[in-house]
LUMRO-243745 format. One record per residue (C-alpha): residue in one letter; residue number from 1; x, y, z. Coordinates in steps of 0.1 Angstrom, whole numbers, plus 5000, padded with zeros to 4 digits. Each point is the difference from the previous one (the first is absolute). Layout:
N
<r><type>A</type><seq>NUM</seq><X>X</X><Y>Y</Y><Z>Z</Z></r>
...
//
This chain:
166
<r><type>M</type><seq>1</seq><X>1107</X><Y>7313</Y><Z>2170</Z></r>
<r><type>L</type><seq>2</seq><X>5007</X><Y>5015</Y><Z>5034</Z></r>
<r><type>F</type><seq>3</seq><X>5035</X><Y>5012</Y><Z>5013</Z></r>
<r><type>L</type><seq>4</seq><X>5002</X><Y>4997</Y><Z>5039</Z></r>
<r><type>C</type><seq>5</seq><X>5022</X><Y>5018</Y><Z>5023</Z></r>
<r><type>T</type><seq>6</seq><X>5000</X><Y>5008</Y><Z>5034</Z></r>
<r><type>G</type><seq>7</seq><X>5001</X><Y>5038</Y><Z>4997</Z></r>
<r><type>N</type><seq>8</seq><X>4987</X><Y>5003</Y><Z>4964</Z></r>
<r><type>S</type><seq>9</seq><X>5023</X><Y>5029</Y><Z>4993</Z></r>
<r><type>A</type><seq>10</seq><X>5030</X><Y>4986</Y><Z>4980</Z></r>
<r><type>R</type><seq>11</seq><X>5004</X><Y>4964</Y><Z>4984</Z></r>
<r><type>S</type><seq>12</seq><X>4964</X><Y>4992</Y><Z>4995</Z></r>
<r><type>V</type><seq>13</seq><X>4994</X><Y>5036</Y><Z>4986</Z></r>
<r><type>L</type><seq>14</seq><X>5030</X><Y>4994</Y><Z>4973</Z></r>
<r><type>A</type><seq>15</seq><X>4985</X><Y>4967</Y><Z>4990</Z></r>
<r><type>E</type><seq>16</seq><X>4965</X><Y>5014</Y><Z>4996</Z></r>
<r><type>A</type><seq>17</seq><X>5015</X><Y>5028</Y><Z>4977</Z></r>
<r><type>I</type><seq>18</seq><X>5022</X><Y>4974</Y><Z>4980</Z></r>
<r><type>L</type><seq>19</seq><X>4972</X><Y>4976</Y><Z>4994</Z></r>
<r><type>E</type><seq>20</seq><X>4979</X><Y>5028</Y><Z>4989</Z></r>
<r><type>R</type><seq>21</seq><X>5026</X><Y>5010</Y><Z>4974</Z></r>
<r><type>I</type><seq>22</seq><X>5010</X><Y>4966</Y><Z>4987</Z></r>
<r><type>G</type><seq>23</seq><X>4970</X><Y>4979</Y><Z>5008</Z></r>
<r><type>S</type><seq>24</seq><X>4968</X><Y>5021</Y><Z>4995</Z></r>
<r><type>D</type><seq>25</seq><X>4989</X><Y>4985</Y><Z>4970</Z></r>
<r><type>R</type><seq>26</seq><X>4996</X><Y>4963</Y><Z>5023</Z></r>
<r><type>F</type><seq>27</seq><X>4999</X><Y>5013</Y><Z>5035</Z></r>
<r><type>R</type><seq>28</seq><X>4984</X><Y>5026</Y><Z>5025</Z></r>
<r><type>A</type><seq>29</seq><X>5026</X><Y>5010</Y><Z>5025</Z></r>
<r><type>Y</type><seq>30</seq><X>4994</X><Y>5010</Y><Z>5036</Z></r>
<r><type>S</type><seq>31</seq><X>5021</X><Y>5004</Y><Z>5032</Z></r>
<r><type>A</type><seq>32</seq><X>4992</X><Y>5001</Y><Z>5037</Z></r>
<r><type>G</type><seq>33</seq><X>5015</X><Y>4996</Y><Z>5032</Z></r>
<r><type>S</type><seq>34</seq><X>4990</X><Y>4982</Y><Z>5034</Z></r>
<r><type>F</type><seq>35</seq><X>5012</X><Y>5034</Y><Z>5020</Z></r>
<r><type>P</type><seq>36</seq><X>5002</X><Y>5028</Y><Z>4971</Z></r>
<r><type>R</type><seq>37</seq><X>5019</X><Y>5028</Y><Z>5005</Z></r>
<r><type>G</type><seq>38</seq><X>4973</X><Y>5024</Y><Z>4984</Z></r>
<r><type>K</type><seq>39</seq><X>5027</X><Y>5012</Y><Z>4979</Z></r>
<r><type>I</type><seq>40</seq><X>5021</X><Y>4990</Y><Z>4973</Z></r>
<r><type>H</type><seq>41</seq><X>5038</X><Y>5004</Y><Z>5007</Z></r>
<r><type>P</type><seq>42</seq><X>5014</X><Y>5025</Y><Z>4983</Z></r>
<r><type>A</type><seq>43</seq><X>5029</X><Y>4984</Y><Z>4982</Z></r>
<r><type>A</type><seq>44</seq><X>4975</X><Y>4974</Y><Z>4986</Z></r>
<r><type>L</type><seq>45</seq><X>4978</X><Y>5029</Y><Z>4987</Z></r>
<r><type>N</type><seq>46</seq><X>5032</X><Y>5020</Y><Z>4984</Z></r>
<r><type>L</type><seq>47</seq><X>5013</X><Y>4965</Y><Z>4984</Z></r>
<r><type>L</type><seq>48</seq><X>4967</X><Y>4994</Y><Z>4986</Z></r>
<r><type>K</type><seq>49</seq><X>4996</X><Y>5035</Y><Z>4984</Z></r>
<r><type>D</type><seq>50</seq><X>5037</X><Y>4999</Y><Z>4989</Z></r>
<r><type>M</type><seq>51</seq><X>4990</X><Y>4968</Y><Z>4981</Z></r>
<r><type>G</type><seq>52</seq><X>4968</X><Y>5016</Y><Z>4985</Z></r>
<r><type>H</type><seq>53</seq><X>4974</X><Y>4982</Y><Z>5019</Z></r>
<r><type>P</type><seq>54</seq><X>4969</X><Y>5016</Y><Z>5007</Z></r>
<r><type>T</type><seq>55</seq><X>4999</X><Y>5005</Y><Z>5039</Z></r>
<r><type>D</type><seq>56</seq><X>4967</X><Y>5022</Y><Z>5007</Z></r>
<r><type>H</type><seq>57</seq><X>4979</X><Y>4973</Y><Z>5006</Z></r>
<r><type>L</type><seq>58</seq><X>5023</X><Y>4977</Y><Z>5026</Z></r>
<r><type>R</type><seq>59</seq><X>4992</X><Y>5001</Y><Z>5037</Z></r>
<r><type>S</type><seq>60</seq><X>5012</X><Y>4981</Y><Z>5031</Z></r>
<r><type>K</type><seq>61</seq><X>4968</X><Y>4979</Y><Z>5007</Z></r>
<r><type>S</type><seq>62</seq><X>4991</X><Y>4974</Y><Z>5026</Z></r>
<r><type>W</type><seq>63</seq><X>4995</X><Y>4964</Y><Z>4984</Z></r>
<r><type>D</type><seq>64</seq><X>4965</X><Y>5001</Y><Z>5018</Z></r>
<r><type>K</type><seq>65</seq><X>4991</X><Y>5019</Y><Z>4967</Z></r>
<r><type>F</type><seq>66</seq><X>5002</X><Y>4965</Y><Z>4981</Z></r>
<r><type>T</type><seq>67</seq><X>4977</X><Y>4980</Y><Z>5022</Z></r>
<r><type>G</type><seq>68</seq><X>4962</X><Y>4998</Y><Z>5002</Z></r>
<r><type>A</type><seq>69</seq><X>4973</X><Y>4999</Y><Z>4974</Z></r>
<r><type>S</type><seq>70</seq><X>5010</X><Y>5034</Y><Z>4982</Z></r>
<r><type>A</type><seq>71</seq><X>5036</X><Y>4993</Y><Z>4996</Z></r>
<r><type>P</type><seq>72</seq><X>5016</X><Y>4993</Y><Z>4967</Z></r>
<r><type>Q</type><seq>73</seq><X>5004</X><Y>4965</Y><Z>4989</Z></r>
<r><type>I</type><seq>74</seq><X>5040</X><Y>4988</Y><Z>5009</Z></r>
<r><type>D</type><seq>75</seq><X>5012</X><Y>4972</Y><Z>4982</Z></r>
<r><type>L</type><seq>76</seq><X>5038</X><Y>5003</Y><Z>5013</Z></r>
<r><type>I</type><seq>77</seq><X>5013</X><Y>5016</Y><Z>5030</Z></r>
<r><type>F</type><seq>78</seq><X>5038</X><Y>5004</Y><Z>5005</Z></r>
<r><type>T</type><seq>79</seq><X>5015</X><Y>5006</Y><Z>5030</Z></r>
<r><type>V</type><seq>80</seq><X>5033</X><Y>5024</Y><Z>4995</Z></r>
<r><type>C</type><seq>81</seq><X>5010</X><Y>4999</Y><Z>5034</Z></r>
<r><type>D</type><seq>82</seq><X>5006</X><Y>4976</Y><Z>5027</Z></r>
<r><type>N</type><seq>83</seq><X>4979</X><Y>5016</Y><Z>5028</Z></r>
<r><type>T</type><seq>84</seq><X>4970</X><Y>4998</Y><Z>4979</Z></r>
<r><type>A</type><seq>85</seq><X>5007</X><Y>4964</Y><Z>4990</Z></r>
<r><type>A</type><seq>86</seq><X>4999</X><Y>4991</Y><Z>5035</Z></r>
<r><type>E</type><seq>87</seq><X>4969</X><Y>5019</Y><Z>5012</Z></r>
<r><type>T</type><seq>88</seq><X>4965</X><Y>4985</Y><Z>5000</Z></r>
<r><type>C</type><seq>89</seq><X>4986</X><Y>5014</Y><Z>4968</Z></r>
<r><type>P</type><seq>90</seq><X>4963</X><Y>5006</Y><Z>4996</Z></r>
<r><type>I</type><seq>91</seq><X>4977</X><Y>4974</Y><Z>4985</Z></r>
<r><type>W</type><seq>92</seq><X>4999</X><Y>5012</Y><Z>4963</Z></r>
<r><type>S</type><seq>93</seq><X>4970</X><Y>4989</Y><Z>4977</Z></r>
<r><type>G</type><seq>94</seq><X>5009</X><Y>4979</Y><Z>4972</Z></r>
<r><type>Q</type><seq>95</seq><X>5025</X><Y>4982</Y><Z>5012</Z></r>
<r><type>P</type><seq>96</seq><X>5033</X><Y>5017</Y><Z>4987</Z></r>
<r><type>I</type><seq>97</seq><X>5032</X><Y>4986</Y><Z>4994</Z></r>
<r><type>T</type><seq>98</seq><X>5025</X><Y>5012</Y><Z>5024</Z></r>
<r><type>V</type><seq>99</seq><X>5039</X><Y>5002</Y><Z>4994</Z></r>
<r><type>H</type><seq>100</seq><X>5025</X><Y>5016</Y><Z>5020</Z></r>
<r><type>W</type><seq>101</seq><X>5029</X><Y>5022</Y><Z>4983</Z></r>
<r><type>G</type><seq>102</seq><X>5020</X><Y>5013</Y><Z>5030</Z></r>
<r><type>L</type><seq>103</seq><X>5019</X><Y>5029</Y><Z>4993</Z></r>
<r><type>P</type><seq>104</seq><X>5021</X><Y>5024</Y><Z>5022</Z></r>
<r><type>D</type><seq>105</seq><X>4981</X><Y>5029</Y><Z>5011</Z></r>
<r><type>P</type><seq>106</seq><X>5017</X><Y>5034</Y><Z>4982</Z></r>
<r><type>A</type><seq>107</seq><X>4977</X><Y>5022</Y><Z>5022</Z></r>
<r><type>A</type><seq>108</seq><X>5023</X><Y>4985</Y><Z>5029</Z></r>
<r><type>V</type><seq>109</seq><X>5033</X><Y>5012</Y><Z>4987</Z></r>
<r><type>D</type><seq>110</seq><X>5009</X><Y>5034</Y><Z>5018</Z></r>
<r><type>D</type><seq>111</seq><X>5033</X><Y>5008</Y><Z>4987</Z></r>
<r><type>S</type><seq>112</seq><X>5010</X><Y>5025</Y><Z>4977</Z></r>
<r><type>D</type><seq>113</seq><X>4977</X><Y>5012</Y><Z>4973</Z></r>
<r><type>D</type><seq>114</seq><X>5022</X><Y>4980</Y><Z>4974</Z></r>
<r><type>D</type><seq>115</seq><X>4991</X><Y>4967</Y><Z>5020</Z></r>
<r><type>I</type><seq>116</seq><X>4966</X><Y>5005</Y><Z>5002</Z></r>
<r><type>T</type><seq>117</seq><X>4998</X><Y>5007</Y><Z>4963</Z></r>
<r><type>Q</type><seq>118</seq><X>5019</X><Y>4969</Y><Z>4992</Z></r>
<r><type>A</type><seq>119</seq><X>4980</X><Y>4979</Y><Z>5024</Z></r>
<r><type>F</type><seq>120</seq><X>4968</X><Y>5012</Y><Z>4983</Z></r>
<r><type>N</type><seq>121</seq><X>5016</X><Y>4996</Y><Z>4962</Z></r>
<r><type>A</type><seq>122</seq><X>5010</X><Y>4963</Y><Z>5012</Z></r>
<r><type>T</type><seq>123</seq><X>4966</X><Y>4993</Y><Z>5014</Z></r>
<r><type>Y</type><seq>124</seq><X>4984</X><Y>5014</Y><Z>4967</Z></r>
<r><type>Q</type><seq>125</seq><X>5022</X><Y>4978</Y><Z>4978</Z></r>
<r><type>Q</type><seq>126</seq><X>4994</X><Y>4967</Y><Z>5020</Z></r>
<r><type>L</type><seq>127</seq><X>4963</X><Y>5008</Y><Z>5000</Z></r>
<r><type>S</type><seq>128</seq><X>5000</X><Y>5005</Y><Z>4962</Z></r>
<r><type>K</type><seq>129</seq><X>5018</X><Y>4969</Y><Z>4990</Z></r>
<r><type>R</type><seq>130</seq><X>4975</X><Y>4978</Y><Z>5023</Z></r>
<r><type>I</type><seq>131</seq><X>4972</X><Y>5017</Y><Z>4986</Z></r>
<r><type>S</type><seq>132</seq><X>5013</X><Y>4996</Y><Z>4966</Z></r>
<r><type>T</type><seq>133</seq><X>5007</X><Y>4963</Y><Z>5006</Z></r>
<r><type>F</type><seq>134</seq><X>4966</X><Y>4996</Y><Z>5017</Z></r>
<r><type>I</type><seq>135</seq><X>4982</X><Y>5015</Y><Z>4970</Z></r>
<r><type>Q</type><seq>136</seq><X>5017</X><Y>4975</Y><Z>4975</Z></r>
<r><type>L</type><seq>137</seq><X>4991</X><Y>4972</Y><Z>5022</Z></r>
<r><type>A</type><seq>138</seq><X>4963</X><Y>5009</Y><Z>4999</Z></r>
<r><type>V</type><seq>139</seq><X>4999</X><Y>5006</Y><Z>4962</Z></r>
<r><type>N</type><seq>140</seq><X>5013</X><Y>4967</Y><Z>4997</Z></r>
<r><type>S</type><seq>141</seq><X>4979</X><Y>4981</Y><Z>5027</Z></r>
<r><type>S</type><seq>142</seq><X>4962</X><Y>4987</Y><Z>4994</Z></r>
<r><type>N</type><seq>143</seq><X>4988</X><Y>5000</Y><Z>5033</Z></r>
<r><type>K</type><seq>144</seq><X>5007</X><Y>5011</Y><Z>5039</Z></r>
<r><type>A</type><seq>145</seq><X>5014</X><Y>4965</Y><Z>5008</Z></r>
<r><type>E</type><seq>146</seq><X>5024</X><Y>5001</Y><Z>4971</Z></r>
<r><type>L</type><seq>147</seq><X>5012</X><Y>5036</Y><Z>5009</Z></r>
<r><type>L</type><seq>148</seq><X>5006</X><Y>4990</Y><Z>5037</Z></r>
<r><type>S</type><seq>149</seq><X>5018</X><Y>4972</Y><Z>4991</Z></r>
<r><type>Q</type><seq>150</seq><X>5023</X><Y>5021</Y><Z>4975</Z></r>
<r><type>L</type><seq>151</seq><X>5003</X><Y>5026</Y><Z>5028</Z></r>
<r><type>V</type><seq>152</seq><X>5012</X><Y>4972</Y><Z>5026</Z></r>
<r><type>I</type><seq>153</seq><X>5022</X><Y>4982</Y><Z>4973</Z></r>
<r><type>T</type><seq>154</seq><X>5018</X><Y>5035</Y><Z>4987</Z></r>
<r><type>G</type><seq>155</seq><X>4999</X><Y>5016</Y><Z>5035</Z></r>
<r><type>P</type><seq>156</seq><X>5038</X><Y>5008</Y><Z>5000</Z></r>
<r><type>S</type><seq>157</seq><X>4998</X><Y>5016</Y><Z>4967</Z></r>
<r><type>I</type><seq>158</seq><X>4972</X><Y>5019</Y><Z>5011</Z></r>
<r><type>A</type><seq>159</seq><X>5005</X><Y>5007</Y><Z>5036</Z></r>
<r><type>Q</type><seq>160</seq><X>5027</X><Y>4988</Y><Z>5026</Z></r>
<r><type>S</type><seq>161</seq><X>4970</X><Y>4985</Y><Z>5021</Z></r>
<r><type>T</type><seq>162</seq><X>4970</X><Y>4995</Y><Z>4981</Z></r>
<r><type>Q</type><seq>163</seq><X>4977</X><Y>4979</Y><Z>5018</Z></r>
<r><type>E</type><seq>164</seq><X>4965</X><Y>4989</Y><Z>4996</Z></r>
<r><type>T</type><seq>165</seq><X>4977</X><Y>5007</Y><Z>5029</Z></r>
<r><type>V</type><seq>166</seq><X>4964</X><Y>4991</Y><Z>4989</Z></r>
//
């Protein structure tokens, strides 16, 4: 599974870490950005470390890494920001299913440190709920078509704006 965001510095990295923790027995998690910032937001790293996630391997990287013959096989792509969902994506091998999980960008919060921490915590909690729900759907689905129908049917319980964009 590939989580995409424009900067690959906050939401997509949080999602990658969450899936690695709760779904690593069934899924391989990746994250990338269309215009990666080149570094992970410090508040995202602090939150992940505080939650006991390993962070040494996390990097802000381009979605180009996931195209071409040497790219890992991607079955599902989740865009977690509206900007990335609206961009023209590369051609992904294997025709992965793409689902949009729009979330506000916690990295855009520039108020107090407490406000920034709260924004990252809220994003982490939303992603945790959505990923947990997705894992349960995936466990109970026998194929991609069934999983897709479940994602679309149960969209509001997974995400406010889940939509299939194959």
